[in-house]
C-alpha positions, 0 to 999 in steps of 0.5 A: 890384824887390821879390823874388818868391816862388811860394807853394802856398796850401791851396786846391783849385786846381792852381796856385801863386801869386806874391807880393812880399816887403816892401821891406827884408825878406829873401826867405823860403827855399824850404820856408818857411811864410808867411802870405798874404792870399788872397780875404780870408783870411789863410792859412798857405802854403809857398814853393815857388820863387823866380821872377825875373820876375812873371807878366804882367798881374797886380797882385801882393800882398805876403806877410803874414808869415813864420811860422817862422824855418826852412824846415819842408821841406828840398829833398828832402822838398819836391821829393818832395811836389811830384812826388807832388801832380803824379802824383795830380793833387791841389792842391799847397797841400793836399798840403803842408798835409797834410804840415805840422806844426801852425801855431804857436798864435797865430802870426798874432796875433804877427806884428810890424808888419813881418810877421815873428815875433821870433827863436824866437817861433814856438816859444812855446806848444809845450810838451806832455805830456813826461817827462824820462828819464835815459839811461845808458851805460857808459864804458871805465873799469875799476873800481878798487875792488870794487863791491857786488852791486847796483852790479855788476848795474847796471854789467853791464846797461850797454853801452859806446857804447849808451844804456840808460834809467833806466826800463829799469834800474829793472826790475832795481833799484828804487834804480837812480838812486842806483846810477847816480849812484855809478857816474857818480862812479866814472867807470864810466858817464855819464848825461844827462837828456833830454825824451821824448814821453809816448806809449802805445807807450812805456808798458811797459818793453822789455828791450834784446835785445842783438843776440843773434838769430842770422840764418838763412842766408836772412836773412844773405844778405838782410842782406848784400845790403841792407847792401851796397846801403847802402854804394853811392851808389844803394842802389835798392829790394828786395822782401823776399818771406818766408813768415809767420814767416820773420824779415822784421823782423830783416832790417829791424832789421839794415838800419836798424842799418847805416844808423844807423852811417852817421849816416842816418835811417830810416822804417818804414811799417806798415799800421795802427800800432795793430795792431802794438805788438809790432813797435814793441816789437821796434824799441825793444828794438833801438834804445831809446826814441829813436823817433818813433811817429807815430799817430792817438792823438797830440795835434797838439802831440805830433805837432808835437814829434815832427815837429820832433825828426825835422827837427832830427835829434834822432830818426833813426827814425820808425815809423807808418802811411801818413802817416808817409811825409811825416816830415821825416827828415834824411839819409834812408837806409832806407825800409821798407814792411812788409806792402806788399800791404795795401790800407790803404796807399791813401788813399781820400779827398782826396789819394789817394796810395799809400804803397807807391808813394810810398815808392819815389819818396821813397827814389829821390829821397833816394838811400835804400834802399827795402825792400818786405816781404810774405809775399803781395806785391802783383801790382805789386811782384812784377811789378817784381821779375820784370822786374828793376825792383827786386831780389828777396830771398827768405825761403822758410822760417820763422826757427824750426825749425817748418814752415808750418801744415797746412791743411784745406779744409772744403766748406760745401756739404756743410753738416757741422754740429757739435754747436752746430747752426750751419753756421758752426761745422762738425763738423771746426772744432768738433772742432779747437777742442775738441782745441786747448782740451784741449791748453791751446793757443789759437785764432784764428777769422777772419770779415771781417764785424763785427756780429751779422749782415750784414742782417735779411731778410723771411721772406715777400718776401725784402727786407732792411732797407736804409740810407735814405742808402746802397745797403747793408743795415743791419747788426744789432748785437744787443748795442747793440739797433741796426741800423747802416750801416757807411758813414754810421753811420745807426742805428735800432732793429730791428723785426720788420715788413718795410719792403717788404711789412709782413709780420711775420717779419724774421730775421738773415741770415748771421753777423758776429763778434758772433754768432760770439763768442756761438756759440763762448762757448755751445759752449765755456763753459769757454773765455775768448773775446774779440773784435777788431774795430772795434766791440770795440776802438775805440782803440789802448789797447783793441786792446792790451788784447785782444792782451795777454790773448791773449799772456798766455794769458788768452784762449783763443779770439780771434774777429775781422775782418782786424784779427787777420791783421795780423802778430801773433806769438802762440806759443800760437796753434796753430789758425786757423779761417776761417769763410767764406773766399770772402766777399771773392770776391764783390766786383765788383773785379778784385783780389778774388781777390788780396785773398782769397789774401792774407787767407787766407795772412796769417791762416793764418800766425798759427798754429804760430809757437811750438814747437808745430805749427800747423793751419788749417781753411778753411771755404768754398763754393768749395774749388776756387777758385784763390785758396783752393787756393793759399792752402791750399798756401802757394803764392804763385808758382802764384797769381801766375802764374795771376792774372798771365795773367788781368790781362794779358788785360784790360790791368789792373795790373800790365800797365797803369795805371788811373784811376778817375773817380768822380762823385757828386751828390744828383740821380741823373740829373745824376750820370749825365750828368756821368759820361757827359760826362767819359767822352766827353771821355776817349774823344775824346782822341787816345790813346784814339782810337788804341787805346792807352787803354781807357775802361770805363764809366761805370756805377753804382758798386758802392756806387751810393748813399752818404750820400744821393748817387748815384755813378757811375764809369768806369775809364781803363786803359792804359800810363803815358805816354798815361794821364798825358796823359788824366789831365791833360786830365780834371783840367783839366775837373773844375772845370766839372762840376756834380757832385762828381768825384774822380780816383783814380790807381792805384785800389785799391778799385773802390767 
């Protein structure tokens, strides 16, 4: 009988398929990528098992070929991906495809008649834009002759058993190559040329820091706990709760360095890689350029090359956003999730995984150390620590002598207008900006709305200009001369005529970052004002240009959305102004208070990170709201306890798990009926009838119409085990629905 393989095919079906191996051909290893015929198409698929017996009553087809000579997934990574697919009820074939490197160019055409590629053939055509870099290190030899001053300077810059690149040495001497060649001839240094990935994150030179930073007492305690855990057989997981500026990054660096000494690989996951060039620079300064930075700017070939260098162990450290979770790091020792509370860790389309939760799973499976770091931990993570499921490490003070910034609440109901005449630039904030600029210091103004204004409204009837395809107001982008939908990107020119009553007199309602930038520029004409949002910074290079000007002091005031809250460390920033703090409290979401607290605490933490003290002014219509009060007092514990009590009364996470079932259809009645049927099925389940699980809804989604499709949703809330039973039951019914249905485990957004 022919050997059999179970294959995950990249189709939206939650099952695997069995194929025969051609007679005389070796059975492809588990984790290999093969070609199979599936409904008339040749698809690249992954071998997930070696069954002994064929499924009954099915005529098996032969696999069409082996696309690569080695497995692309090792046992640890494949098992993790299979478990993740099961938990999120997503087709395993689609999950493995998302985690796979690019298919070799022309691979299907190059299959031999026997269905297999020639040795090494799958690697042809994989050259990418690379650079050759020379890596140099010092030997233990003592100079036998007197060196010239230039040679001695280069030798002093080298470290025994630690590589320095020629590019770094050129920062000292332009003729570094000639000097290195002479040191090598004298036996004082060794050098090797290797290919490195040409990448914007490596465009600028970074000086090595030489491990000169002295940890604080709290940092030292955390480092000792983490390195001790790495020395054990089961390192476990830790929550590193450190206030903004407390030195969490240094703790990450020390733990990763310890793992590297053990020959282990590491993974650092960040919310948005384009917003963290400083963090990448810190890691380059400590470990050199042998780092895979995984980001959306990489071409498929560049991403593939980084992927393979991680798999073969050439690179042992990967840094990236949530999809870096799937990096094939050999002998994984440390997984770090920085700013673990950030909602961007949740994938909202397709395979709806949460990178923080899956990082814990992957580290557990790999027997690696997992570190979750945040100044404002998620309720779920802190509850795990409180219950002893993960260990808690605290950094309660900033790593420097500076204290956390002072915070002042400004009640917008009192409408204290400043000299600009705008309520959004109150007199206290205007005065604080004046003082900051006069002192030669810098400021950040945070407003989580881009565009000129959130809407155009009719003076006569109050109607707003809405998107024809989505149930949202069109945002005015005055610089572009357009009204735009931020969901479907519908655009049209603005008009003064009301779309409802036809009266003349549409006016800009509210304020966005574009208008705020104009307001500050007019109020302070001597200041250099810049803006950081999705409109002004469309790619990583543009973002870095904005941040570079802020770091250099060229920019005096930076206006921005939540992009300005993401861990930027600018010593010159002494003032942070929050224009409208309670904006996010209005979202119909049980996490609204938590997100508001996190945003305010994070943006406040940008102030006073240098030698000069920081100051924060928060403008709000609800100065008494617990989220705003606790953020102003830097009081996470009080916020956590109050929020925990509210969640417990409702059975919401972290006291239970939740599933969001979202239904959408071009026909509103059909969408409603589909949601009603699925909710009724959930309520008929024994776990629901027994009261262990609650079904909330269905109801129109907060965003009830999106891209021309009507949307309904309901929540299923309860303990993990009965909830998983309902999940499996509902997942088995989704293909029967006439409407499009998605099942979202542990939803972050209620939209």
